TILOLUM-527893 format. One record per residue: residue number from 1; residue in three letters; x, y, z of N, C-alpha, C in turn. Coordinates in pm, whole numbers, plus 50000, padded with zeros to 5 digits. Layout:
+------+------+--------+---------+-------+---------+----------+-------+--------+---------+-------+
! resi ! resn ! n_east ! n_north !  n_up ! ca_east ! ca_north ! ca_up ! c_east ! c_north !  c_up !
+------+------+--------+---------+-------+---------+----------+-------+--------+---------+-------+
!  NUM !  ALA !      X !       Y !     Z !       X !        Y !     Z !      X !       Y !     Z !
...
+------+------+--------+---------+-------+---------+----------+-------+--------+---------+-------+
//
This chain:
+------+------+--------+---------+-------+---------+----------+-------+--------+---------+-------+
! resi ! resn ! n_east ! n_north !  n_up ! ca_east ! ca_north ! ca_up ! c_east ! c_north !  c_up !
+------+------+--------+---------+-------+---------+----------+-------+--------+---------+-------+
!    1 !  MET !  50085 !   49883 ! 50000 !   50000 !    50000 ! 50000 !  50090 !   50124 ! 50000 !
!    2 !  ASP !  50048 !   50225 ! 49927 !   50121 !    50352 ! 49926 !  50078 !   50434 ! 50047 !
!    3 !  ILE !  50177 !   50494 ! 50114 !   50149 !    50572 ! 50234 !  50204 !   50713 ! 50217 !
!    4 !  TYR !  50118 !   50811 ! 50245 !   50155 !    50952 ! 50243 !  50133 !   51008 ! 50382 !
!    5 !  PHE !  50179 !   51131 ! 50405 !   50171 !    51189 ! 50538 !  50116 !   51331 ! 50531 !
!    6 !  LYS !  50035 !   51368 ! 50628 !   49973 !    51500 ! 50631 !  50077 !   51610 ! 50650 !
!    7 !  THR !  50179 !   51584 ! 50732 !   50281 !    51685 ! 50759 !  50421 !   51624 ! 50748 !
!    8 !  ARG !  50518 !   51710 ! 50727 !   50658 !    51663 ! 50723 !  50701 !   51610 ! 50860 !
!    9 !  LYS !  50653 !   51673 ! 50965 !   50688 !    51629 ! 51100 !  50638 !   51487 ! 51123 !
!   10 !  LEU !  50515 !   51459 ! 51085 !   50459 !    51325 ! 51099 !  50535 !   51225 ! 51013 !
!   11 !  GLN !  50572 !   51267 ! 50894 !   50650 !    51181 ! 50804 !  50785 !   51146 ! 50868 !
!   12 !  LYS !  50849 !   51243 ! 50929 !   50978 !    51220 ! 50993 !  50965 !   51121 ! 51110 !
!   13 !  ILE !  50861 !   51139 ! 51190 !   50837 !    51049 ! 51304 !  50811 !   50907 ! 51255 !
!   14 !  CYS !  50733 !   50894 ! 51150 !   50694 !    50762 ! 51101 !  50804 !   50693 ! 51021 !
!   15 !  ASN !  50886 !   50767 ! 50953 !   50987 !    50706 ! 50865 !  51122 !   50683 ! 50931 !
!   16 !  SER !  51137 !   50723 ! 51056 !   51263 !    50702 ! 51126 !  51236 !   50632 ! 51259 !
!   17 !  ALA !  51289 !   50511 ! 51273 !   51271 !    50437 ! 51398 !  51327 !   50516 ! 51516 !
!   18 !  LYS !  51442 !   50580 ! 51495 !   51506 !    50659 ! 51601 !  51415 !   50774 ! 51643 !
!   19 !  GLU !  51358 !   50844 ! 51545 !   51269 !    50957 ! 51573 !  51139 !   50909 ! 51639 !
!   20 !  SER !  51086 !   50794 ! 51594 !   50964 !    50737 ! 51654 !  50983 !   50712 ! 51802 !
!   21 !  ILE !  51096 !   50651 ! 51836 !   51125 !    50619 ! 51976 !  51149 !   50746 ! 52056 !
!   22 !  LYS !  51216 !   50842 ! 51996 !   51243 !    50970 ! 52063 !  51111 !   51041 ! 52098 !
!   23 !  VAL !  51017 !   51043 ! 52006 !   50891 !    51115 ! 52024 !  50786 !   51033 ! 52099 !
!   24 !  ARG !  50775 !   50903 ! 52070 !   50668 !    50819 ! 52123 !  50711 !   50731 ! 52240 !
!   25 !  GLY !  50841 !   50731 ! 52274 !   50892 !    50640 ! 52375 !  50926 !   50506 ! 52310 !
!   26 !  LYS !  50999 !   50423 ! 52383 !   51045 !    50297 ! 52324 !  50931 !   50209 ! 52277 !
!   27 !  GLN !  50836 !   50179 ! 52365 !   50725 !    50091 ! 52330 !  50639 !   50153 ! 52219 !
!   28 !  GLY !  50609 !   50281 ! 52231 !   50526 !    50349 ! 52132 !  50593 !   50357 ! 51996 !
!   29 !  GLY !  50724 !   50385 ! 51996 !   50798 !    50393 ! 51870 !  50807 !   50259 ! 51800 !
!   30 !  ILE !  50832 !   50153 ! 51877 !   50840 !    50018 ! 51820 !  50705 !   49977 ! 51762 !
!   31 !  LYS !  50597 !   50004 ! 51835 !   50463 !    49968 ! 51788 !  50425 !   50047 ! 51663 !
!   32 !  LEU !  50461 !   50175 ! 51658 !   50435 !    50256 ! 51540 !  50506 !   50199 ! 51419 !
!   33 !  GLN !  50633 !   50163 ! 51434 !   50709 !    50106 ! 51323 !  50648 !   49973 ! 51278 !
!   34 !  GLN !  50602 !   49893 ! 51373 !   50539 !    49764 ! 51341 !  50413 !   49785 ! 51256 !
!   35 !  ARG !  50329 !   49880 ! 51296 !   50206 !    49905 ! 51221 !  50237 !   49957 ! 51081 !
!   36 !  LEU !  50338 !   50040 ! 51067 !   50374 !    50092 ! 50935 !  50426 !   49981 ! 50844 !
!   37 !  VAL !  50501 !   49888 ! 50899 !   50547 !    49773 ! 50820 !  50426 !   49694 ! 50770 !
!   38 !  GLU !  50328 !   49672 ! 50858 !   50207 !    49598 ! 50819 !  50131 !   49672 ! 50710 !
!   39 !  LEU !  50116 !   49804 ! 50725 !   50044 !    49882 ! 50625 !  50116 !   49882 ! 50490 !
!   40 !  ARG !  50247 !   49898 ! 50493 !   50325 !    49898 ! 50368 !  50320 !   49763 ! 50298 !
!   41 !  ALA !  50314 !   49656 ! 50374 !   50313 !    49521 ! 50317 !  50177 !   49484 ! 50259 !
!   42 !  ALA !  50072 !   49551 ! 50302 !   49937 !    49520 ! 50255 !  49918 !   49568 ! 50111 !
!   43 !  ILE !  49843 !   49493 ! 50035 !   49808 !    49536 ! 49899 !  49692 !   49635 ! 49907 !
!   44 !  ALA !  49596 !   49606 ! 49995 !   49480 !    49692 ! 50014 !  49446 !   49694 ! 50163 !
!   45 !  LEU !  49365 !   49790 ! 50203 !   49331 !    49805 ! 50344 !  49262 !   49683 ! 50402 !
!   46 !  VAL !  49192 !   49608 ! 50319 !   49123 !    49487 ! 50365 !  49223 !   49385 ! 50420 !
!   47 !  ASP !  49350 !   49393 ! 50381 !   49452 !    49299 ! 50427 !  49493 !   49323 ! 50572 !
!   48 !  ILE !  49456 !   49437 ! 50629 !   49488 !    49467 ! 50768 !  49372 !   49418 ! 50854 !
!   49 !  SER !  49405 !   49337 ! 50951 !   49302 !    49273 ! 51034 !  49217 !   49375 ! 51110 !
!   50 !  HIS !  49089 !   49346 ! 51118 !   49000 !    49427 ! 51201 !  48997 !   49374 ! 51345 !
!   51 !  LEU !  49070 !   49266 ! 51369 !   49082 !    49208 ! 51503 !  49213 !   49254 ! 51566 !
!   52 !  PRO !  49221 !   49251 ! 51700 !   49348 !    49286 ! 51763 !  49459 !   49192 ! 51718 !
!   53 !  PRO !  49585 !   49236 ! 51708 !   49635 !    49360 ! 51762 !  49612 !   49485 ! 51676 !
!   54 !  PRO !  49614 !   49480 ! 51539 !   49599 !    49608 ! 51470 !  49460 !   49670 ! 51485 !
!   55 !  LYS !  49356 !   49587 ! 51482 !   49218 !    49631 ! 51496 !  49188 !   49751 ! 51405 !
!   56 !  CYS !  49203 !   49731 ! 51278 !   49177 !    49836 ! 51179 !  49026 !   49857 ! 51166 !
!   57 !  HIS !  48983 !   49981 ! 51184 !   48841 !    50010 ! 51171 !  48819 !   50158 ! 51141 !
!   58 !  GLU !  48704 !   50187 ! 51083 !   48665 !    50325 ! 51058 !  48610 !   50381 ! 51189 !
!   59 !  LEU !  48649 !   50505 ! 51221 !   48600 !    50567 ! 51343 !  48452 !   50602 ! 51329 !
!   60 !  ILE !  48377 !   50578 ! 51432 !   48233 !    50602 ! 51430 !  48203 !   50752 ! 51418 !
!   61 !  ASN !  48277 !   50834 ! 51491 !   48248 !    50977 ! 51496 !  48327 !   51061 ! 51395 !
!   62 !  ARG !  48403 !   50994 ! 51307 !   48482 !    51067 ! 51206 !  48477 !   50988 ! 51075 !
!   63 !  GLN !  48374 !   51011 ! 50998 !   48351 !    50936 ! 50876 !  48471 !   50946 ! 50781 !
!   64 !  GLY !  48513 !   50829 ! 50731 !   48624 !    50824 ! 50636 !  48761 !   50818 ! 50701 !
!   65 !  VAL !  48767 !   50826 ! 50835 !   48894 !    50819 ! 50907 !  48905 !   50679 ! 50967 !
!   66 !  PHE !  49020 !   50615 ! 50940 !   49045 !    50481 ! 50991 !  49151 !   50486 ! 51099 !
!   67 !  SER !  49154 !   50380 ! 51179 !   49241 !    50373 ! 51294 !  49302 !   50234 ! 51306 !
!   68 !  VAL !  49428 !   50228 ! 51349 !   49487 !    50103 ! 51394 !  49548 !   50129 ! 51531 !
!   69 !  ASN !  49543 !   50026 ! 51614 !   49594 !    50038 ! 51751 !  49745 !   50052 ! 51753 !
!   70 !  LEU !  49790 !   50136 ! 51844 !   49933 !    50145 ! 51876 !  49947 !   50093 ! 52019 !
!   71 !  GLU !  50000 !   50175 ! 52109 !   50012 !    50133 ! 52248 !  49908 !   50205 ! 52332 !
!   72 !  SER !  49865 !   50142 ! 52438 !   49767 !    50198 ! 52529 !  49642 !   50242 ! 52450 !
!   73 !  GLN !  49600 !   50366 ! 52464 !   49482 !    50416 ! 52394 !  49519 !   50490 ! 52265 !
!   74 !  ASN !  49648 !   50496 ! 52231 !   49692 !    50570 ! 52112 !  49662 !   50494 ! 51984 !
!   75 !  ARG !  49623 !   50571 ! 51882 !   49587 !    50514 ! 51753 !  49657 !   50590 ! 51641 !
!   76 !  LEU !  49687 !   50518 ! 51534 !   49741 !    50576 ! 51412 !  49619 !   50600 ! 51322 !
!   77 !  LEU !  49594 !   50726 ! 51289 !   49475 !    50762 ! 51211 !  49513 !   50794 ! 51068 !
!   78 !  PHE !  49430 !   50749 ! 50974 !   49458 !    50772 ! 50833 !  49330 !   50773 ! 50752 !
!   79 !  ILE !  49342 !   50825 ! 50630 !   49229 !    50833 ! 50536 !  49272 !   50771 ! 50404 !
!   80 !  SER !  49176 !   50734 ! 50323 !   49205 !    50686 ! 50188 !  49240 !   50806 ! 50100 !
!   81 !  THR !  49342 !   50789 ! 50017 !   49375 !    50894 ! 49921 !  49354 !   50846 ! 49778 !
!   82 !  ASN !  49289 !   50731 ! 49762 !   49254 !    50686 ! 49628 !  49165 !   50792 ! 49564 !
!   83 !  ASP !  49183 !   50816 ! 49436 !   49103 !    50916 ! 49365 !  49034 !   50851 ! 49247 !
!   84 !  PRO !  48906 !   50831 ! 49254 !   48815 !    50867 ! 49363 !  48821 !   50766 ! 49476 !
!   85 !  ILE !  48771 !   50806 ! 49592 !   48762 !    50713 ! 49705 !  48664 !   50603 ! 49666 !
!   86 !  PRO !  48705 !   50477 ! 49682 !   48619 !    50366 ! 49640 !  48506 !   50337 ! 49740 !
!   87 !  PHE !  48384 !   50351 ! 49692 !   48268 !    50324 ! 49777 !  48197 !   50198 ! 49731 !
!   88 !  LYS !  48136 !   50129 ! 49827 !   48050 !    50014 ! 49797 !  47910 !   50066 ! 49768 !
!   89 !  SER !  47825 !   49978 ! 49721 !   47688 !    50018 ! 49689 !  47610 !   50064 ! 49812 !
!   90 !  ASP !  47650 !   50017 ! 49932 !   47579 !    50058 ! 50054 !  47631 !   50191 ! 50109 !
!   91 !  GLY !  47730 !   50252 ! 50040 !   47783 !    50382 ! 50081 !  47909 !   50374 ! 50165 !
!   92 !  GLY !  47944 !   50255 ! 50213 !   48066 !    50240 ! 50291 !  48189 !   50239 ! 50199 !
!   93 !  ILE !  48305 !   50259 ! 50257 !   48429 !    50257 ! 50180 !  48467 !   50112 ! 50150 !
!   94 !  ASP !  48502 !   50087 ! 50026 !   48540 !    49952 ! 49982 !  48686 !   49926 ! 50018 !
!   95 !  LEU !  48708 !   49855 ! 50127 !   48844 !    49831 ! 50177 !  48928 !   49748 ! 50081 !
!   96 !  THR !  48865 !   49672 ! 49994 !   48941 !    49592 ! 49897 !  49005 !   49680 ! 49790 !
!   97 !  ALA !  48956 !   49803 ! 49775 !   49007 !    49894 ! 49672 !  49089 !   50010 ! 49728 !
!   98 !  VAL !  49102 !   50018 ! 49861 !   49185 !    50124 ! 49921 !  49330 !   50077 ! 49916 !
!   99 !  THR !  49408 !   50141 ! 49828 !   49549 !    50103 ! 49809 !  49643 !   50219 ! 49839 !
!  100 !  GLU !  49589 !   50334 ! 49875 !   49667 !    50452 ! 49910 !  49605 !   50516 ! 50033 !
!  101 !  ILE !  49689 !   50549 ! 50130 !   49639 !    50615 ! 50250 !  49728 !   50733 ! 50286 !
!  102 !  GLU !  49670 !   50825 ! 50363 !   49746 !    50936 ! 50419 !  49735 !   50928 ! 50570 !
!  103 !  ILE !  49850 !   50919 ! 50636 !   49853 !    50921 ! 50783 !  49825 !   51065 ! 50823 !
!  104 !  ILE !  49722 !   51086 ! 50905 !   49686 !    51223 ! 50941 !  49723 !   51260 ! 51085 !
!  105 !  GLU !  49731 !   51162 ! 51173 !   49774 !    51193 ! 51309 !  49787 !   51068 ! 51394 !
!  106 !  ILE !  49848 !   51087 ! 51509 !   49858 !    50984 ! 51612 !  49794 !   51046 ! 51735 !
!  107 !  GLU !  49691 !   50981 ! 51787 !   49624 !    51041 ! 51903 !  49550 !   50936 ! 51985 !
!  108 !  ASP !  49513 !   50977 ! 52105 !   49428 !    50897 ! 52191 !  49285 !   50929 ! 52150 !
!  109 !  THR !  49222 !   50841 ! 52074 !   49087 !    50868 ! 52024 !  48982 !   50860 ! 52134 !
!  110 !  HIS !  49020 !   50817 ! 52253 !   48927 !    50808 ! 52364 !  48939 !   50926 ! 52459 !
!  111 !  ASP !  49028 !   51022 ! 52428 !   49046 !    51142 ! 52508 !  48929 !   51236 ! 52482 !
!  112 !  LYS !  48839 !   51248 ! 52577 !   48717 !    51325 ! 52558 !  48745 !   51474 ! 52537 !
!  113 !  LYS !  48852 !   51530 ! 52595 !   48885 !    51671 ! 52576 !  48924 !   51698 ! 52430 !
!  114 !  LYS !  49008 !   51612 ! 52373 !   49048 !    51630 ! 52233 !  48929 !   51611 ! 52141 !
!  115 !  SER !  48845 !   51516 ! 52174 !   48728 !    51487 ! 52092 !  48633 !   51607 ! 52090 !
!  116 !  ALA !  48611 !   51668 ! 52206 !   48522 !    51784 ! 52215 !  48582 !   51902 ! 52141 !
!  117 !  LYS !  48713 !   51923 ! 52152 !   48781 !    52033 ! 52083 !  48770 !   52016 ! 51932 !
!  118 !  ARG !  48787 !   51894 ! 51882 !   48778 !    51865 ! 51739 !  48638 !   51893 ! 51688 !
!  119 !  GLN !  48536 !   51859 ! 51765 !   48397 !    51879 ! 51722 !  48361 !   52028 ! 51718 !
!  120 !  LYS !  48422 !   52109 ! 51804 !   48394 !    52253 ! 51805 !  48451 !   52324 ! 51683 !
!  121 !  GLY !  48562 !   52271 ! 51634 !   48610 !    52344 ! 51520 !  48742 !   52314 ! 51472 !
+------+------+--------+---------+-------+---------+----------+-------+--------+---------+-------+
//
């Protein structure tokens, strides 16, 4: 799968094991690198398990944003960058056709303060 990054800073963190560990801590950096290896090795998003440990799924409160587990409550968030985005007849995203993603952030998706701030604007 092709992977792009929302910011250069995020790209640097994700593409350097040393930088990942520096920013995310040892366990967090190692887990981030592991998930990126899995994503790069996948042909399409459907190849990433929806079961733990990666638990790839679309976020309920952020349509079109997908998540894979990192450490603790932290998640690697990304969107499809296929043009056009492949949809199924029921309106959901066709994971068998998602072959390009953009990493948009790493965050605790269960942090209610961040969630409320994002919804405000």
